[in-house]
N, C-alpha and C positions, 0 to 999 in steps of 0.2 A: 424570419419567414422562409419557408422552404417550399419547393414545388417538386412534383414528380415528373421527370423528363422521360418521355417514351420514344421520342423521334430522333433526337440529335445524336449522331455517332461521334464520340469524342475524337476518334482518330482522323475523322474527315474535317475537323474544324481547322480553320486557319490559325496559325500562331498558337498552337497548343503549348503551354508551358513545358519546358524540357523535363522538369522533375515529375510532373503529372504524366507525361507521355511514357516515361520509363515504368511507372507503376501500372499503367494501363497495359503495357506490353507484357508485364509479369502476369496480370490477370488473364490475358489472352492465351498464355501458355496452358492454362488450366481450362479455360472456357473459349476455345477457338471458334465455336459456333455461336457465341453470344457477344457479337461485336457491338450490340446496342442494348445493353441490359437496362432494366428499369433503374432509375436513378433519382435519389432525393438530392435536390440542388438548393443551396442557400442563395436566395435572391440578393440580399444585402450582405456582402462578405464581411467577415469579422474584422479584417484589416481596414474596412471602410466604415466601421462603427456598428456593424451588425451584431446580433446576439449569439449566433451559432458559429463556433470556430471551424467546423468542418465544411469545406467548400462543396464536397460531393460525398455521397454514400451510394455505392452501386450494390444492387441486389441481384445475385446470380442464382439460377436454378441449378442445384447440384444433384445428379441422379443417384448419388451414393454408390455403394459397391455391394451387391447381394452376396458375393462370395465371402465378404467379411462381416456380414450382417449390419452393414451401414445403410440406413434408410435414406430415401430422398429428402432433401432439406434445402432451405434457403441459406445462402452464404452472403452475408453483408460485409462490405469492405469499405473502409473510410479513406478519404483523401484530404489532407489538410494539416495533420500533426507534423508531417515532414515538410520540408521546404519545396514547394511545387514550382516556385518562380525563380529562386536563386538571387533575389535582390534584398533579402532580409526584411521584407515587409511584415512578416508575421511574428517571428520570435527570434530569440538569441541563437547564435551558433552554439552547438554542443560538440565537445570533443571528449572521447573516452580513450585514454592512452594515445596511441599514434593514429587511431582510426577516426577520421572525421565523420560525424553523423549528420544526416540531413535534418535540419530543424530539431525536433525532439528525438529524432532517431527511430521513430516507429509510427505505424498506423494500426488501427484497431479493426478486428474482424469479429463476427458473431455467426454461429450456425444454429438455425432453428428448424426442428423437425417439421416436415410437411404433414398436413392432414391427409390420411389415407382415403377418406371418404369424399374428397373434393379435389380431383386431379387438376381442375382448372382454377384453383384459388390463386389470388394475387398475394404477394408477400405483404404481411402487415407492416406498418410503418413505425410501430412503437420501438422496435430494436434500433431504428435510425435515431429516434429521440434519445434512447439510452446512450448510444455512442456519442451523441452531441453533449449530453450532460457530463460524461466522463472526460471528453475533450475539454470542456469548459473548466473543469477542475484542474486539469493539467496546465492549461494556459494561465489560469489565475494564480495557481500556487507555484508553478515552475517545477513541480515534482514529476519526474519521469516514472512511468510504470514499468514493472519488470515481471518476468515469468515467475510465478509462485506467489505474487502479491495477492492479498485478499481484500475484498471491497464489501464492507457491510452496507446493505441497501435498506434493510428493515421493512420492506414492503414488496409485494409481488412485482416482478420486473415488468409485467405487462399491465400493471395497474388493476388487476382483477383479484382473484382469490387463490392463486397458485401458492404452493409451498416453496416454489423457487423464488427466494427473496434476497439472495446475495450473489456475489460473483467471485470467482477466482480467475487468475490470468495465466493462460497457457501459451505455448508457441503454436502458431497455426501449422497444422500438419502438411498443408499443401503449398502455402505461400512462403517460399524460401526468402532468405535475406537478399535484398536487391541493392545493387550499386547504382546510384543516380549521379548526374553531373555535380550534385551538391552534397554528396555524402551517402552513407549507407542507411538503409531503412529495414527494420525488422517488422514483422507482422504479429501482433499480439492478439490472441483470441480470448474474448470474454466468454466465460463458462458459467452458466447459471447453476447455483447450488442451494441446498437447504440450510436452515439455521444450524442444524447439528454438524453438517459438513464444514460450514464456516468456522464453527466453534473449535472443531478438532484441527482445522488448518491453522487457526490462531495459536493453539496450544503446541502443535507439533511442527508441521511442515506443509506448506501449500503445494509444493511439487509432489510430495508423498500422497496427499489426498487426490490430486489429479491422476496419479498412477493407479490408485484404487478405482476411481471412476472409469478409467479406460478399460478395465478388465471385463466389463459386462455391457452389452447393448442397452440394458435397462437403465444404466446410469451414465450413458453418453457414448460408450464404446470407444474404439481407438481414435475417432475423430472428435470426441468430446462434444457431441451434438446436444444442445439444450432442448429438453422436452418439458414444456410448461405444465403438462398433465401429470408429470411424475409426482407422486405424493409421499414416497418413502425414501429415506436417505440410504446411502450405501451401507451404513451400519445397521439399519433396520433390515435391509435385504440380506446382508451377510454379517451376522453378529460376531463371527470369529474375527473379523477385521478390527473391531473396536477393542477386543481383548488383546490382540497383538499390538495395537497402537499403544495401549496403556503400559504394556510391558516395555516397549521401546522407549517411551517417555521416561519411565522410571530408571531405565538403564543408561540412556544416552542424553536425556534432556531435550529441550526444544530448540529448533532452528530459528524461532522467531526472535530477531535481535532488537526489535523496537516497534513502537506504534506512535501515531500522532495523538496528542492529548493536551487538554488545558491543564496548566499548573502555574503556581506561583511559588516563590521561595524567599526566605529572608535569613540573614545570618543571625545565629544565636550568640549571645555574649560568651566570652571565655569562661570556662569552669573555674571558679575561684571562690574563696570564702570572704574576699575583700569586697565590700559594697562599692559598686561603681556608679558614677553619675549616669543618669538616664540619657540614652542617645536620642537625638532628634530623629523622629520617624523618617523625615525626608533624607536623612543621611544613611538610613539602613539600605542594605542591598535588597530591594524588593522589585522583582521583575516578573513577567509572565510570558507564557507561550499561547498563541492563538491556535484554535483547533481547526481541524479539517474533517470533513465528513467521510474520510477514507482512511483506512489503516494500511500503512505501507510496511511490508517486511522486507528486510534485505540482510542476508548473512554476508558480513564483510570479508571473511576469509575462511572458506570452507575447510581447507586443509588443516589449518591450525585449530579451527573450532572442533573438529572431530577427534583431534589428538588430545583434547582435554585442556588445552590452553587457548588463549585468544589474544590477537593483536588488536589494538585500538586504532580506528581510522576516523578522521574528522568527519562528522555526519553532515557537514555543509559543503556545498559545491565551491563556495568562495574561500579565499585564503586570507582575507583582510582581517586578520586577528593579531593581537600583540604576541610577542614571544615570551613574555613573563607571566607566570601564573599568580593570581591573587588568592592566597590561602584564606579559608574561612575557619573561624573558631568552632563553629557548630552550625547546624542547618535545620530549618523548619520547612518542610515541603508540603504544600497543599495541592492535592490531586483531585480532579473532577471525579464524581461518582461513577460515570460510565467507564472509566479507565481502571477502576479499583481491581477488577479481576486480573488485570495484567500485572498488578503489583504482586499478587500471589505467584503468577507465572514467572515473573522476573526473578524472584527469590528461589522458588522451588525448582523450576526447570531450566534456569540459566545460571544464577550465581552459585547455586549448590553444585553445579557441574563445572565450575571454574570459568564462567563466561561473563559477558556484559549484557546490559539491556538499556535501551534508550527511549525516553519519552521526548518526542521531537515535533516541531512544526517549523514554520518559516523563520521565525525570529530567534529562537533559542532552543537548546536541548539540555536535558539532564540525563546523565548516564550513570547507572549503578555498575560498579566494578568489583569483580571478585579479586581475592588476593593474588591469584595466579595469572591474572591478565597482564600482558606486557604492553608497553607503549602508552600507559596512562600517565597522567601528571599528578595523581594522588598516590599516597602510600600510607603505611601504618603510622608514620610520624605525622604526616599532614593528610588526613583522610578526606578532607573536603576542600574544593577549590574551584575557581572560575578562570577560564582562559577565553577571553573575548566573549563569544555568545554561548560558550559551552561550559556547563556545570558538571562536575564529577563527584560522586559519592562512593567512597570505598566501603563495602560491606565485609567486615572481617569474618573469618570462618566461625569464630566463637559466637557471633550474633545470629547466624543463619537459623539455627534451631529455635532460638527464642522468638524470632520474627514469625516463623511458620506457626508456632503455637498460638500467637496472638492474632493471626490473620484468619482464623477459622470462619469468622462471620463474613468475610469478603467473598466467599464462594456463592453467596446469594446473588440474585439478580440485582442490578443497580437500582431498579425501581423499588426494591424492598429494603434497601439499606436505610437505617435510621441515622441520617447524617445530622450534625457532623460526628465523625468517628475520629478519635485521637489515639495514636500509638506513640509511646515515648520511651526512649532508652537513655535516661539521664547520664549514666556512666559513659556513654558515647557522645553525649551532647547532640542527640539526633531525635527529631520528632517528625512523624508523618501525620497529616490530617486529610481525611476524605471529606471533601465539601466542595461546593461550587465556588470557584475563585471569584472574588469581587469583579463585576463587569468593568469597572473603571480601570482595573489593572490589566485587562486583556487587550490584545492587539497593540501593545506597546513594543517599541524596539528594545531589545535586550541590551545589557551593559557590555561595554568594552572597558574593563577596569584598569588595565595596565598598558 
């Protein structure tokens, strides 16, 4: 349950948590005249058993900048993904390199254009609910959000009939990185986008789409302000941008290195003419990945990626995996229909360009690997293997063209696919199935086989 607080000045409270105070001070650098903004406050805090992870969401009036064609808008800023208290009550410590991060290391912001015909309007509260939903995902999954990530929402962000139905994540242009007593905090801005913009961000590059949106006030302008009344995508308003994007994709490939998706896999028996005894199904390697309602993209090494090669990096934060790889004789992968289009992207826009692609969730991951990728534990002699929670599948150069020929029907909407679809390359002992993985296999802990 949340309430809107209009009277209490956070800086005048007694015993203001030190982490919170630093963030408020950062806000006051931008809004020195708004020491008492409207604020959505969680009554029962998440760390006390409440449902809403964010302790507070402040709603500031931003006058914009007429010289840059930046309109007046509401600026929503969250407090609660970072460590406000310093006593570990909310979440685990996070460290990236040598820099300690406060809590998850970031807070969320959102900019919503103000109505021109109602100067006295109050800020709507639906953006606060949206930020709470995203924070809940972060808390429950443990996945951090990053600039360039794309978030499929599949419905109007305000619950009405707008074409703005998805989100990209940008760096907030005014809220700079802040050092608190408990680590660093970045401010990640949620940007509302259309279905076509999300689709192209998934195929190409989230940061690239954000750069396109920034070029014109009609699509957000330099400060990426969301306008729920916008009905046309940047590609409809400026068709030449889509033509150039397709040229770039064909020449350079996609920067999307992975998405979250349901899948299961099992080992296929070794290719041989000798009849083998049937294996007990319980002894097969059959595991699953649980899904998330968010697709996270992250390029692990930009420098190497753009040079045409790619280094592999463990997709998990933990390191509790064995050192020995368990090779597989062959593999059958069953992938959920909603992720089928990313199978085409993985082969056409990633593997074909000498890169890797990962389907990942909390428990396990499967990575497709091109021959030129370095740091993988599979090769042409042993093309399939498992290391702890991580499955790898080598896609040889000779197989890429054959796969793309057979994947033509996967360009359809997932709602129109006639599942199950089976694709098999017996000479490689490899099989892909597009189907809903059995529910009883989902949400299981993946294997550590060695």
